[in-house]
N, C-alpha and C positions, 0 to 999 in steps of 0.2 A: 495416486493410489492410496495414500494414507487416509485412514478412515473409511475406505471403501471395502466392502465385503465381496470376496470372490469365491465362488463355489466350484469345487471339482471333487472328483472321485479318487482318494488316495489309494495306492496299492495296499493290500491287507498287511498289517503289521509293520509297516515302514513309514517313515516321515519323507514324503516325496520332495524333491528339490527341483524347483521350477524357476527359471529366470523370471524376474519381475515382469509383469505385463504379458506374459505367455500362457497363463493359466487359462484352461478352457472352462466356459461357464457350465456348470452342472447344477443339479438340484440336491446334491448330496451334503457334503460336509463344509462349513465355513472355514475360510483360511485367514490368516493374518500375515502381514508383511513384517518380518523380523530380521535382525542381523545377529548371527552367532556372536557370542562374546569373543572379543579379540579380532573379529573381522570387521575392520573400520575403513576399508578402502572405498573412497567415494564411488558411487555408481553400482556398487555390489549390493544386490538384495536377494534374499531367498525367501520363497513362499513355503510355509509349513501349515498344516492343520492346527486349529486352535488347541486341540488336545495335547499337541507337542510343544506348544508355544512356551510353556513354563520352563522348558529346558534352556531357553534362549533369552537373551537381553532385548527387550524392545527398545527401538530407537526409531527416530524419525527418518523417513527416506532421505539419504544424504544428497546434498547438492552435487550436480555433475558438472558444474562450471565454476571456475574460480571467481572470486568477487573482485570487482574493479573499484577503484577509488570514487567516493562520492563527490570528491573535489574536482572531478572532471567537469561537472556541471558549472563550477565557479570560474572555470578558465576563461579568460577574455584577452583582449589586446593589452590589458594593464597587468596581466600576470607576469611576475618576474621570472625569467628563465636563464639558465646558464646552459647553453646548448639546447638540449630538449629536456632538461631536468627542471621541474617546477620548484622554485624557491617559495615554499608555502608558509603563511604566517603560523607562528607558534605560541602557545600559552606556557611561558616559561620565565624563570628568574635568572637563567644562565645568560651570560653576556654573549652577544653575537648579532649578526646583521638582520635577522629575521624580524619582520613586522610583528607586532602583537596581534594575536588572534582576536577576532571580533565576536567570537561566540565561545561557549564553554567546551565545544567539541572541535578538536583540531586533528591534524594529520597524525600525531602521535597516538591519540586515542584510536584512531582508525586502524593504524598498524597493529596495535595491541588486540583490538577487537577481531581483526581479520587473519591474525597470525596463524592460529591453529587450523582454521578452515582452509586457508590457502596453501598451507604446508603439504598438503596431500598432493598438490599438483605439479606435475613436471613441465607442463606447458601453459603458457599465459599470453594471451593476445593483448599487446599494449595498445591502448586506445587514446592515449595522450600523455603529456608530461606529468600529470599528477599520479598516474600509474607507475612512472619510474620512481617517483619519490616513495610511493607505497612499497615497491619491490625492494628499494634499498633499506627501508626500515624493517621489512620482514627478514631480509637476510641478516641485518645487524642483530635482531632479537635472537635469531638462531645462533649467532656467533656468541652472544651473551650466555645463552643457556649452556652452551658447549663449554664455557669457562667455569661453570658451576658444577657441583655434584650433590647427591643427597644429603651429605653431611655438612655442607657449607652453611655456617650461621649468617644471620642477616648483616651483621656488621662487617664481616669478611667479604660478603657479596658486594657490599657497597664499596669497599676499597678496590676489589678486583675489577668491577665493571667501571668504576670511575677511571681507573688506569687504562682500561680497554678503550673507553669512549675517547680519551685524549692521546692515546697511542698513536705512533705514526701510521696513517692509513692512506690507501690509494684513492684517487679520484678519477672520474672518467678522463680517458686520454692517456693515462699513465700505464706502464707496463703491467703493474700488479693488479689492475682493476679487472674483475672477472666478467663484466658485461660491456666491454668496449664495442662489441658489435651492435649494441642496442642503445648506447648512450653516446651522444656527441661530445667532443671535448670542448673545453673553454676556448674562446677565441684568442685570449692573450694571458699574460701573467697576472693582470689585475682580476680577470674573471676567475682565473684559477685560484687566487688567494681568497676571493670573495666566496667561492663555492667551498673551499676548504674550511673557512671560518664558519660558514652556515652549517656544514655537516658536522663540525665539532659540537656546535650548539645543539643540533638535532640529536646527536648520539648521546650527549650528557642528559638531555631531557628524557629521552627514550629509555636509557638505562635506569634513571631515577624512577620513573613511573613503572617500569617493568618490576623492579624491585618491590615496589608498593603492592603490586598484584600477586607476585609469586610467594611473598611472605605475609600475606593478608591475615591468615589464620594461625601462624606458627612462626617460630624463630628458625625453622628449617623450610627449605623451598618446597613448593607444592609438587607432588609426584605427577600431577596431571600436566603440569608445564614441562617438567624435565623429560617426560616421555617423548616429547617432540624433538629432542636432540637427535633422534635417529632419522629424522626426515629433512629433506633438503628441497625447498621451494625452488622449482625451475631446475633442479639438480645442480644448484650453484651455491657457492659459499664465499663470503668476504675474506 
């Protein structure tokens, strides 16, 4: 619908509210698809006549489906797995068992790119092991943001998130892991140790790059990132 003009006859003196896609074609007044300020729930759209549009904030029509990992396409028989969790290559200087990424874009970049868009969704269809790595990353970003506040300076955030990344955390199969119904446990102690080492490396790199993003323009965290502390992807938290 974005970019398409829909015509309808609005009631006199009122800004009609019609669900997107249900406006009847008329030869009267053009309408535009806009979202009222603060109404950012995916799939929610309201049609208003153009003369009322200045009262509202124009936004692209939101995506109605969560984004999946692009690394699903790279999965093959050679993909390293622990249970059904993909151990993907990383572009990092932190020590750990991950293979070095062969391109400039890795799963860490993808987690940060998709975090805000996917955080709106309570349901997510898992299409492969790479999606499970994406889910874990998004939940860890949410945990990191909840450890900060609007007055946390960058050097303090680095200390807090480094400790969080290395803190004792649960892995699939353990009692405290929130997604045991979706993640298979490691087969033995060696696999469990390997996964824990990989996740420690993954968490450190993700925390480090998250700080670079949310403190890009100031010594205080971006309010546009902290606003997402109120949202829970899949209604879960680590």
